[in-house]
VMD Tcl script that draws the C-alpha trace (Angstrom):
set ca {
  {239.02 375.18 100.95}
  {238.25 374.70 104.49}
  {234.56 375.58 105.46}
  {233.33 376.44 109.13}
  {229.76 375.89 110.17}
  {228.43 377.59 113.44}
  {225.55 376.05 114.71}
  {223.00 377.22 117.43}
  {223.17 374.32 119.95}
  {220.40 373.72 122.90}
  {223.01 372.20 125.08}
  {226.66 372.71 125.62}
  {228.94 370.31 127.73}
  {231.25 372.59 129.67}
  {232.76 370.55 131.98}
  {235.78 371.85 133.79}
  {237.23 368.45 133.63}
  {238.16 366.87 130.39}
  {240.14 363.81 129.16}
  {241.67 365.85 126.53}
  {244.16 368.48 127.00}
  {243.04 372.37 126.76}
  {244.70 374.37 124.17}
  {245.27 377.80 122.54}
  {242.90 378.49 119.58}
  {245.02 378.48 116.71}
  {243.04 381.18 115.08}
  {242.63 383.46 118.21}
  {242.93 386.80 116.56}
  {240.49 385.94 113.83}
  {238.14 384.44 116.54}
  {238.59 387.75 118.65}
  {237.20 389.67 115.50}
  {234.25 387.21 115.17}
  {233.27 387.33 118.54}
  {233.43 391.12 118.44}
  {230.88 391.12 115.76}
  {228.28 388.75 117.36}
  {228.49 390.84 120.60}
  {227.35 393.67 118.31}
  {224.20 392.21 117.22}
  {220.74 392.31 118.73}
  {218.81 389.24 119.43}
  {216.68 389.78 116.35}
  {219.81 390.23 114.10}
  {221.69 387.09 115.99}
  {218.10 385.13 115.07}
  {218.42 385.82 111.64}
  {222.04 385.15 111.20}
  {221.79 381.70 113.00}
  {218.05 380.63 111.29}
  {217.13 379.68 114.66}
  {213.89 380.89 117.16}
  {214.13 383.59 119.56}
  {214.95 381.46 122.55}
  {217.87 379.95 121.12}
  {219.26 383.30 119.88}
  {218.91 384.85 123.51}
  {220.50 381.96 124.68}
  {223.66 382.49 122.46}
  {223.78 386.41 122.85}
  {224.26 385.71 126.53}
  {227.02 383.09 125.92}
  {228.54 385.58 123.34}
  {228.56 388.29 125.70}
  {230.25 386.47 128.61}
  {232.57 384.53 126.35}
  {235.97 385.10 127.74}
  {238.99 384.33 125.17}
  {241.56 385.83 127.06}
  {242.18 382.56 129.39}
  {244.44 381.35 126.95}
  {243.61 377.56 127.27}
  {240.04 376.57 126.09}
  {237.99 373.37 125.34}
  {237.83 372.42 121.69}
  {234.56 373.37 120.17}
  {233.84 369.87 119.09}
  {233.97 368.68 122.34}
  {231.35 371.06 123.54}
  {228.35 369.54 121.68}
}
mol new
graphics top color blue
foreach p $ca { graphics top sphere $p radius 0.5 }
foreach p [lrange $ca 0 end-1] q [lrange $ca 1 end] { graphics top cylinder $p $q radius 0.2 }
display resetview
């Protein structure tokens, strides 16, 4: 069984240029459901879910609210941290 760990990060590397090809997310339909859920949470709920401090919860709440999955080509998460 595969397990996925979602970890809040203080810094993300979102450089537009990457030596790796961008790709379509394999589980985009499930990612959209997860993103909608995360966007529905307030900062307090997100803080509890992520087990992080309020500053990181606010930062990630902002990231979730502005995340656009419709672009089709995305950087692999593993390369963002």
